[in-house]
C-alpha positions in Angstrom: 37.6 31.3 18.3 36.6 28.6 20.8 33.7 26.3 19.9 30.4 26.8 21.5 30.8 23.5 23.2 34.0 24.5 24.9 32.4 27.8 26.0 29.5 25.9 27.6 31.9 23.6 29.3 34.0 26.4 30.7 30.9 28.2 32.0 29.6 25.0 33.7 32.9 24.1 35.3 33.4 27.7 36.6 30.1 27.3 38.5 30.6 23.6 39.7 34.1 22.3 39.6 36.1 25.4 40.5 34.4 26.1 43.9 34.6 22.5 45.0 38.3 22.4 46.0 38.3 25.6 48.0 34.8 26.0 49.3 34.7 27.2 52.9 32.1 26.7 55.6 30.7 29.4 57.9 33.7 29.3 60.2 36.2 29.4 57.4 36.9 25.7 57.5 37.0 23.4 54.4 33.7 21.7 53.9 35.2 18.5 52.5 38.4 16.6 53.0 40.5 15.4 50.1 39.5 11.8 50.8 35.8 12.8 50.8 36.2 14.6 47.4 38.1 11.6 46.1 35.3 9.2 47.1 32.7 11.4 45.4 34.8 11.7 42.2 35.3 8.0 42.0 31.6 7.3 42.6 30.7 9.7 39.8 33.3 8.2 37.5 32.0 4.7 38.1 28.3 5.7 37.8 28.3 7.8 34.7 31.3 6.6 32.7 32.0 3.1 31.5 35.3 1.6 30.4 35.0 1.4 26.6 33.9 -2.0 25.5 36.5 -2.0 22.8 39.3 -2.1 25.4 40.5 -5.3 26.9 41.5 -4.4 30.5 43.7 -6.6 32.7 46.0 -5.9 35.6 49.0 -7.2 37.5 49.9 -6.5 41.1 53.1 -4.7 41.8 54.5 -4.3 45.4 52.5 -1.1 46.1 50.2 -0.6 43.2 48.1 -2.2 40.5 49.4 -1.9 36.9 46.6 -1.9 34.3 47.0 -3.0 30.7 44.6 -1.8 28.1 44.5 -3.3 24.6 42.4 -2.7 21.6 42.2 -5.1 18.7 44.3 -2.6 16.7 47.0 -2.5 19.4 50.4 -3.8 18.2 52.7 -5.9 20.4 55.8 -3.6 19.9 54.1 -0.3 20.7 53.7 0.6 24.4 52.4 3.7 26.2 53.0 4.0 29.9 50.3 6.5 30.7 50.2 8.3 34.1 46.8 9.6 34.9 46.4 13.0 36.5 44.3 14.0 39.5 46.3 16.4 41.5 48.3 13.6 43.2 45.1 13.0 45.2 42.4 11.7 42.9 41.8 9.2 40.1 39.1 8.9 37.5 40.0 5.6 35.8 36.9 5.3 33.5 37.1 8.9 32.3 40.8 8.4 31.5 40.1 5.1 29.8 38.1 6.9 27.1 41.1 9.1 26.3 43.4 6.1 26.4 41.1 4.2 24.0 41.9 6.7 21.3 45.6 6.1 21.6 45.1 2.3 21.6 42.8 2.3 18.6 44.3 5.0 16.4 48.0 5.0 17.4 47.9 1.2 17.8 49.6 1.1 21.2 49.1 -1.1 24.3 48.6 1.2 27.3 50.0 0.5 30.7 48.4 2.6 33.5 49.5 2.3 37.2 47.2 3.0 40.0 49.9 4.8 41.9 49.4 5.7 45.5 47.6 8.9 46.3 48.2 11.8 48.7 47.5 12.8 51.4 47.6 9.3 52.7 50.7 8.5 50.6 52.6 11.8 49.9 55.9 12.1 48.1 57.7 10.0 47.2 55.1 7.2 47.1 53.6 8.1 43.7 56.9 8.5 41.8 58.2 5.3 43.4 55.2 3.4 42.1 55.8 5.0 38.6 59.4 3.9 38.6 58.3 0.4 39.7 55.8 0.3 36.8 58.5 1.3 34.3 60.9 -1.3 35.6 58.1 -3.9 35.3 57.8 -3.2 31.6 61.6 -3.5 31.2 61.5 -6.8 33.2 58.9 -8.1 30.7 61.5 -7.8 28.0 60.0 -4.6 26.4 62.7 -2.5 24.9 62.8 1.1 26.1 62.6 2.3 22.5 59.2 0.6 22.2 57.9 2.7 25.1 56.4 6.2 25.1 55.7 7.7 28.5 52.6 10.0 28.7 50.7 11.8 31.4 48.4 14.6 32.1 48.5 17.2 34.9 50.1 15.4 38.0 50.7 12.5 35.7 52.7 14.7 33.4 54.7 15.8 36.4 55.4 12.1 37.3 56.4 11.4 33.7 59.0 14.1 33.8 60.2 12.9 37.2 60.6 9.4 35.8 63.0 10.8 33.2 65.2 12.2 36.0 64.9 8.9 37.9 66.0 7.0 34.8 69.1 9.1 34.6 69.8 8.7 38.3 69.3 5.0 38.4 70.9 4.3 35.0 67.7 3.0 33.5 67.3 3.3 29.7 65.4 6.4 28.6 62.1 5.7 26.8 61.5 6.5 23.2 59.4 9.7 23.8 57.4 11.8 26.2 53.8 13.0 25.7 52.6 15.6 28.2 49.1 17.1 28.5 48.9 20.1 30.8 51.8 18.9 33.0 52.6 20.3 36.5 56.3 21.0 36.2 57.2 23.3 39.1 55.8 22.7 42.5 58.2 25.3 43.9 56.2 27.8 41.9 59.2 29.9 40.8 57.5 31.3 37.7 55.8 34.7 37.2 53.1 35.1 39.8 51.3 37.7 37.7 51.2 35.2 34.8 49.5 32.7 37.1 47.0 35.1 38.7 46.1 36.5 35.3 44.6 33.2 34.1 40.8 32.7 34.3 40.9 29.0 35.0 37.4 27.4 34.8 38.5 24.4 36.9 41.0 25.5 39.6 41.4 28.3 42.0 44.9 29.1 43.3 43.6 27.9 46.7 42.6 24.6 45.4 45.9 24.1 43.5 47.9 24.9 46.6 45.8 22.5 48.7 46.6 19.6 46.4 50.3 20.7 46.2 50.6 20.7 49.9 49.1 17.3 50.3 51.7 15.8 48.0 54.7 17.8 49.3 54.0 16.9 53.0 56.7 19.3 54.1 59.4 18.3 51.5 61.4 20.9 49.8 59.5 21.8 46.6 62.7 22.6 44.9 63.8 19.0 44.9 64.3 17.9 41.3 61.7 15.1 41.6 59.2 17.7 42.9 60.0 20.5 40.5 61.5 18.8 37.4 61.4 22.1 35.5 64.3 23.2 37.7 66.4 20.0 37.1 68.8 19.1 34.3 66.5 17.9 31.5 69.2 17.1 28.9 68.1 13.5 28.9 64.5 14.1 28.0 63.6 12.4 24.7 61.4 13.6 21.9 58.5 15.4 23.5 55.0 16.4 22.6 53.6 19.1 24.9 50.0 20.3 24.9 48.3 22.8 27.2 45.3 25.1 27.3 45.5 28.9 27.4 43.0 29.0 30.3 44.7 27.0 32.9 46.7 27.9 36.0 49.4 25.6 34.9 49.9 27.3 31.5 53.1 28.9 32.6 54.5 25.4 33.6 54.1 24.2 30.1 55.4 27.4 28.4 58.5 27.4 30.6 59.1 23.7 30.0 58.9 24.2 26.2 61.4 27.1 26.4 63.8 25.1 28.6 63.7 22.0 26.3 64.3 24.3 23.2 67.2 26.0 24.9 68.7 22.5 25.8 68.2 21.6 22.1 65.8 18.8 22.9 63.2 18.0 20.3 59.9 19.3 21.5 56.6 20.1 19.8 54.5 22.5 21.8 50.9 23.5 21.2 49.0 26.0 23.4 45.3 25.9 22.6 43.3 29.1 22.7 40.6 29.4 25.4 41.0 25.7 26.5 40.9 24.5 30.1 43.2 22.1 32.0 43.6 18.7 30.3 40.9 19.5 27.8 41.5 16.3 25.6 39.7 14.4 28.4 36.5 15.9 27.0 36.8 14.1 23.7 33.5 15.4 22.5 34.9 18.9 22.1 35.9 19.8 18.6 39.2 21.2 20.0 39.8 17.9 21.8 39.2 15.9 18.7 42.0 17.9 17.0 44.3 17.6 20.0 43.8 13.8 20.2 44.4 13.6 16.5 47.7 15.5 17.0 48.7 13.1 19.8 48.0 10.0 17.6 49.9 11.4 14.7 52.8 12.2 16.9 52.7 8.7 18.5 52.6 7.0 15.1 55.5 9.1 14.0 57.6 7.9 16.9 57.0 4.3 16.2 57.3 4.4 12.4 
């Protein structure tokens, strides 16, 4: 049974977050543009959430994006996490994500690298994945061995993490040590079971809101392209994978199908679907379920580096 904390969170988000992306005005028009929503989210993130003081945050400038480096005093020089933040390809909440990343830096002893990849709709596909590829190449150019790198990501960031694996195969780049995915978007072509999607009572997203973000990133491109729907691609190159999702999220089917495909391809994958949990619930690290999920992530990360 879900904790009372998660039940309260789901109820609040159903009333506040879910209507925000698809709310229509009196003439059937959207009341806020994606850029307006992004501006409000970033303002809230900066106002109410601080970057943890235990993290040392620096950055370097890449051609099209800024690459952040987060270190904790426990971080080790030979353990690296390239973490791709989610946000529906359109938003970013750097301070909120920094709290999640702090757990990995402190408890799994990694250094975290986080690119501010370009966002849609101003920069649709392939801007974001190009920035992610550039960030990965930057780590390799620093002399970091690919076997010292785990690639992680949540939601849209999980999608980009999978797309990076395909890009590594195409560009003959070394595959990283492992892959850690939290509620990833894996199939923008939406080829799964429609009833399975519509049956989910997601406290964060409506189908309308999800389609709006999807369209902003696609910008008319074929959603069946392997870099847009990595679930449909050959994933035989994917390294050891940890996959976590919530039972109450519209993207639940994306994770379930990915786990099944990796298992059928005989790729090592550990999949955990958490009862009654919303999209990317580990971000809410004060939930009892999130504490357990973060502990699982850290144990898995440690096992990859040991």
